N, C-alpha and C positions, 0 to 999 in steps of 0.2 A: 633222506637220500643224498643231498649235496655234501652234507657232513661227512657220511660214508665214502663218497668217492673221494673227497679231498684228503681222509685218512688213509684210504689205500694208496693214492699215488704218491702222497709224501714220504710215507713209512717204506712203501715199496722199492722207491728210489734210494732211501736211506739203507736198506738191505742189501742194496748192490755192493756197497761199500763194507759190509760185517758179515762175516768175517772177512779178515784181509785173505785174498786168494793166495794160495800157495803153501799155506799151512796144513798141517795134518787134520785129520778129521774134521774138514771143512764142511763136506756134505751134512755131516751129523748136526754140525753147530747151525748151519743154515735150517735144515729141518726144524731145529728146535725153536730157532728164532720166527721162523714163519707160523708154526704151530703156536707159540706163545702169543705172537701181535694177532692171530686169528681170534683166539679167546679172549683177549684183551679188548678187540673190537666188539665182540659181542656182549660181554658182560658190562663193558664201560658204557655203552649204548644205552643198556636198560638203566644203569645207574643214574645216568642223566635224563632219563626219560625220552630217549630217542632210537628207540627201539628197531625201527625200521631203517636205522642207519648201519646196524651190525653186519647183516648178510651182504648188502652190497659191498660195505667196506672189504669184508673178507675177500670176496671176488675179484674185487679190483686190486687188493694188495696182491693176490697171488699171481694175477695176470702181470702186474709191473714187477716183481720180484723174477718171475720167469723169463721174460725178455732179457733182463740184464743179466742173469746168472747163464742163460743159454749162450748170449754173445761172448761172455768170458770163458766158457768151457772151451778148452784146445780141441777135446774130444767127448764123444756121448759117454765114456766112461767117467768123466770128471762131473759130469752132470747127473748125479746120483740121487739127488733129493727126490725127484719124482718115484724112483724106486722105492723110497722109504715111505712116501704117501701112499703107494700102492699098497703095502704091506698092511699099513694101518687102516687103508679104506677097506681092506677083506673084513678086518674085525668090526669095524664101526656101521658096514652099510647095513646089516641086517637089522641094527637098531633103527637107524633112521628110517628105513622103509615100515619096519614094524608099529614104530610109533606114529608115523603118518596114517597108517591103515586103521590104528586103534582109534583115532580121532574120528573117523567117518563112521557114522551109523546107517547102516544099510537100509535099515526099515524105515528112517526118517528122510531119506531122499526122494522128493518129488519128481514126477515124472517130467514136468516142465524144465526143472533143473538138469536132468540129464539130457533131453533135447536141445536144450541150450548149449549145454557142453559140448556135445556131439558136433552141433553145427559150428561153433567156434573152433573147435579143433579142426575139423574139415578145411574151413577157409585159412586157419593159421597153417596147416601142411601144405595147402596148395601154393601160398604166397611163399613159404619157406622151400619147396621144391623148385618153384620158379626163380627164385633167388639163387639157388644153388647152381641151377643150370646156366645162370647169366654170369655167375662169379667163376666158374670154370671156363668159360671163354677163352681161350689165347692162353691157357694155361698148359698146352702140350698134352692134354687128354683127347683120346678118340672118343667117338660118339657111345661106344658101350661102356667106356671106364666113367663117362660123365652121368650114365643112367645108374650106375652102381653107387657112386657118391652120393646121388639123390636119393637112392633108397638106403643108404647107410645113415643118411641123416633125417629118417624118419623117427627112430626110437627117440622119446622125451621122458626123461625120468629124474636124473640126479637134480637139476634146478628145481625141478617141480616138487620134488619130495624137500628140498632144502628151505623154500621160502613159502610154498603152498600154504603152511598155517600161519603165515607173519601177520596177515590181516586179521584173521580170527583172535590169535594172541594179543594183539595190541587192543582190539576191542574189549575184549574179555577183562584185560588189565585195568581198562578205564571204566568197567562197569557198564558197557552199552549192549544191553541186550540185543536191539534190534540191528546194530551193526555187529554184533557176533554173530547172529545169524547168516547175515550177509557173508561173512567170514568163512562159516563154514560152507556155504555155497561155493566160494571161490576154492576152498580146499577139495571139495567134493568134485569139482571139474579138474582140478589138479591130478587127484587121484584117477579119474577117468581117463585121463590123457596116458598116464602111465601104464594103466591096466590094459588100453587098446594099442598103443603105438609100440609098446615094449615088445610083446610077443610078435607084434605084425611085422615091426622092423627086423627082428632075430630071424624070423622065418624067410624074410625077403632077403636078407643078405646071405643066408645058409642057402638058400635055393639059387640065387642069381650069380653068385661069386664064380661057381665053376664055369658058368656059362658066358659070362660078360667079361671075365677078366683072363689075361693069358699070363703065365710066369715068365719073365726074362731067363733065358739060357747063355750062359757063357760059352762063346767060341774059343778056339785054340788062340786066336789072336786077340782076346779079352774084349772083344766088342759083344756087346749085348744084342741079341736078336729075340724076336717074339716066336715063342714056339707055336 
């Protein structure tokens, strides 16, 4: 974990200056460099038997590089790396969730695991929602907007799908049967969190957006007012 965090921070800061800004095709070069660095983190960590460092390294790498690149972008048009990744995400997203779902054997899921998973998920969502409410204090949001932000943060999918199987994979590679079973339980809980919160959050956003949010309207003197 520490190795992955260190890799993400160091290489992320290095990518702030590569390629040199102002040259053509900068967004494409940044995309390829970030993509290659992420692949290197995943495969190199497995090569040195530190597979647990790969996923955190990728997450921190993208976070750190994003901070630097957004600060250097003079306009939103110059920060086009996000658009490139969005295109590739549409291609790889079905593979990610499909492979995670394939690993779960529904017939082997114990009721106790499901109960524990739902309980952990409920506690986590409560703490998450409370944190969102506190974090938006003083941010210029009204009460309705803060409620909507809380609902919008309910869905959980991407991170759970990306690292949900990490513990099971590590135990399986080490040939540890008992730990592999525990890893499968962790993966099952991760899948449960996706199955429960993704449709629930999507429905909550769809239903509440029209009731809690008001679209700003530009007046003739270019001052925004709430409709």
